[in-house]
C-alpha positions in Angstrom: 17.2 -19.1 -32.7 18.7 -17.6 -29.8 16.8 -16.3 -27.2 17.7 -12.4 -25.5 15.1 -12.5 -22.3 13.4 -10.2 -20.7 12.1 -11.5 -17.5 8.9 -9.8 -16.3 8.0 -12.2 -13.7 9.7 -14.9 -11.8 8.3 -17.5 -9.2 10.7 -18.5 -6.8 8.1 -20.9 -4.9 7.6 -22.7 -8.9 10.6 -22.2 -10.2 9.5 -20.4 -13.5 9.8 -17.2 -15.2 7.3 -15.4 -17.6 9.5 -13.0 -20.0 9.4 -11.6 -24.0 11.8 -12.7 -26.2 13.9 -9.3 -27.0 14.8 -10.8 -30.3 11.2 -12.2 -32.0 9.2 -10.4 -29.3 7.8 -13.7 -28.4 6.3 -14.2 -24.9 7.4 -17.0 -23.0 7.3 -19.4 -19.6 10.4 -20.7 -19.0 11.7 -23.2 -17.0 14.8 -24.4 -15.7 16.1 -28.0 -16.6 19.4 -30.0 -16.2 21.3 -32.4 -18.0 23.8 -33.1 -15.1 26.7 -31.6 -15.9 24.9 -28.1 -17.2 21.6 -26.7 -16.3 19.8 -24.5 -19.2 16.2 -22.8 -19.7 13.9 -24.1 -22.0 11.4 -21.5 -23.3 7.6 -22.3 -24.0 6.0 -19.8 -26.5 2.8 -17.9 -25.1 0.0 -16.1 -27.4 -0.4 -12.8 -25.8 -3.8 -13.7 -24.5 -2.0 -16.3 -21.9 0.6 -13.7 -21.2 -1.4 -11.3 -20.2 -3.5 -13.5 -18.1 -0.4 -15.2 -16.3 1.1 -12.4 -15.8 -2.4 -10.7 -14.2 -2.4 -13.7 -12.0 0.5 -16.2 -12.2 -0.9 -18.7 -10.2 -2.8 -19.5 -13.1 0.5 -20.4 -14.8 1.5 -23.2 -12.7 -0.6 -25.8 -14.2 0.9 -25.2 -17.5 4.2 -25.1 -16.1 3.8 -28.6 -14.6 2.5 -29.8 -18.0 5.4 -28.1 -19.8 8.0 -30.2 -17.0 6.1 -33.2 -18.0 7.0 -32.7 -21.9 3.4 -32.3 -22.9 3.9 -28.7 -24.8 7.1 -29.4 -26.6 5.5 -27.9 -29.2 5.6 -25.0 -28.1 9.1 -24.5 -27.7 10.8 -21.9 -29.1 14.6 -23.6 -29.4 14.1 -27.8 -29.7 16.6 -29.7 -27.2 19.1 -31.9 -28.9 19.7 -35.5 -28.3 20.8 -35.0 -24.3 17.5 -33.1 -23.6 18.0 -32.2 -19.8 15.2 -32.5 -17.1 13.8 -30.4 -14.9 15.0 -29.0 -11.7 
């Protein structure tokens, strides 16, 4: 699935975005990752309640974002990574 993102919030300090995919209308939190020669973004699905809560108070998203960086929510990835998965940056 291709993500056509519409970011609604960005945390420079914690390096994550909140937004909605314009095609599927899925809400997400996204984080930057790298494979060394290229950087890309991983998108993790959020339900409507989580999205609204994190948008109202982005500091509440930080623990979830850190868990995403630790690959604890891979079941929520909108696009599954290939064999050469990046590491968070």
